[in-house]
N, C-alpha and C positions, 0 to 999 in steps of 0.2 A: 763487347759493346753491342747492344741491339741495333738493328738497321736504322731505326728512327733516330737514335743518338748519333750514329755515324753520319746520317744525312744532315743533321744539324751542324756537325763539325765540317762537313764538306761545304755546306751553305755559307758558313762563316768564312771559309777560305775563298769561296767564289766572290764574296762581297769585297774581299781585299785584292782581287785579281786586277793586274795592270798589264796583262799580256797583249792587249790590243788597245787602240786609242778610244774605244767607245765609252769607257768608264768616265772619262773626263767631263763630258757634257751631260751624262745621265744623272738622275737623282740618286739612283742606287741600283745594285744588281738585284734582279728578281729571280729567286731560286724557285724550284718546284715545290709543290705541296700535295699532301695526301698521305694515305697509309703507306708505311714502309714495306708492307707485304701485299700491295695491290696487285691484282692479276692483270690489270690493264693500265698502260701508261699512254696518256695523250700528249703528244709532242707538238707544240706550235712553233712559230718562227722566232718571234722575239716579243718582249713586252711592248705594249703600246703606251700612249700618253698616261692613261689612268693607272695602268699597272706600274709604270715607272714611279708615279707619285705615291701610290698605296703600298708598293713593294710586294704585291701578290699577283700570280698569273691569272689571266682570263677573268678579270673583274670589270672590264670596260664593256663597250657595246658588242664587240665580238664575243666576249665571254658570256654575255646574256643570251646571245643567239646560240652559242654552243650549249648552254644549259637547257634551252628550249628543245634543241635537236636531240640531246642526250635523253631527255624526258620522253620525247616522242619515240625514240628508239628502244626505250625500256632499259636504259643504263643509268645507274645512280652515280652522279659525280662524286659523292662523298666516298665511294668505294674505289675511285680511280686516282692514280697519281698523275698530276697535271704539271707540265713544265714547258720550257721553250728550248730550242736548239741554241739560241743566243740569249745571254742573260742581261744584257744592257740594251736600252732603247736607242736605236739609231734614227736620227731625225735631222731635218733642217728647219731652222726657225723661219716662220713666215708671219710677220706681224706679231700678234699675241699667241698664235698657234704654233704647234710643233708638228711638222709633217713627217710621217713615217718614211724612212728610206730603207731599201733592201740591203741587208748585210752582204758583204762580199765574201769570197771564198776564204781569204785570210782571217777574217773575223769569225767565220763559222768554224774554221779549224782551231783557232785560238780557244774557242769556247767548248770544243768537243770534249776536253778533259772533264768538264763538269757533267755533261750529259752522259759520258761514258761511266762515270762513277755512280750517277743516279741509276742507270740501267743495271749496273753490277749489284748495287745494294738492294734495289727494289726487286730486281729479277722478275719482271712481269712476264706472263705467258704470251701476251700480245701487246704490240705497240701500234698506235695509230699515229702516223706521221701526217700532219696537216699543213700543206703548203710546201712550196719548192725549197725554202730554206730548211724546213724540218726534214724533208726527204734527204737533202744533201747532208744534213747533220747526222741523221741516223745511218745512212748508207755510205757516207764518206765520198759521195760523188753525186753530180746532178743526174736526175732521172726524170723523164716526162711523166707528169701526173696522169694525164688522160689515158696514156697507153698502159699504165700499171694499176689503174683504178679498178675496183670491183673484183679484185682477186686477193688471195692471201699469199704474200711473198715470204720467203725465208731469208733471214740474214743472221749469221753467227748463231745459229741454233734457235732463233726466236722468230715467231710469226709477226709479220708486219703488214698492215693495211695502209695504203697510200690514198689520201683524199685532199680536197681543197682546204684552205684555211677559212674559218668562219668570216674573217674580215673581207675576203673576196666576195662572199654572198652579200655583204652590205654595199658593195660597190657596183653590183650588177644594175645597170640603168633601167632596163626594160622590165616591167612588172611581171609579165608572163615568164620571161627567162629567169627572173629572180625566184619565182615560185618553183620552176622546174629544177633549177640548180640546188635550191634548198631541199627539195624532195630527194634528189640524188645523194646529197650529203647525209640525210637521215638514213637512206638505204645503206650507205657505207658504214654508218654506226650500227645499224641492225645486223650487218654482216659481222661486225666485230663482236657484238653480243652473242650471235650464234656460234662463233668460233671459241667463245669462252666456256661453252658447256662441255 
């Protein structure tokens, strides 16, 4: 069975997952997408509101920002496999809005089986872990982003770059700081592109 077919099979199993309580409130599990032979895998934290509704990763505001940053860094999203460490949207309702909540360690661990299979099947040369939940999902433990950013780490024989999640950039209140943080994020993606050569 080709890796693309195997990924479809794993995605179907992930949609039926009941290993943690997050499935109950979410619309659906959001599995990764992209070429089954991608050299780079972008791992985010969890689906957001738009992703939960559409069933695709990084198609909301953070996804649009990611697309812009990838373009500036010279990376083609269509050549990357894009996924999240946690496959269901964790939120609290507030009026008509659903406010994102950080997954806990138990939820991250419960979802690791899916990320582990994506990593094994796609077998990317490089992983970009975006945000604290993604870092914990990839490495199996919490690690500070600031301290590990801007370098290429090794984990289980694979190169990993740690950076912020694009949604963080949307929440930076000060305009000058937002510009600075976005530029640093693009630099992290440029480092990823350089390491793919």
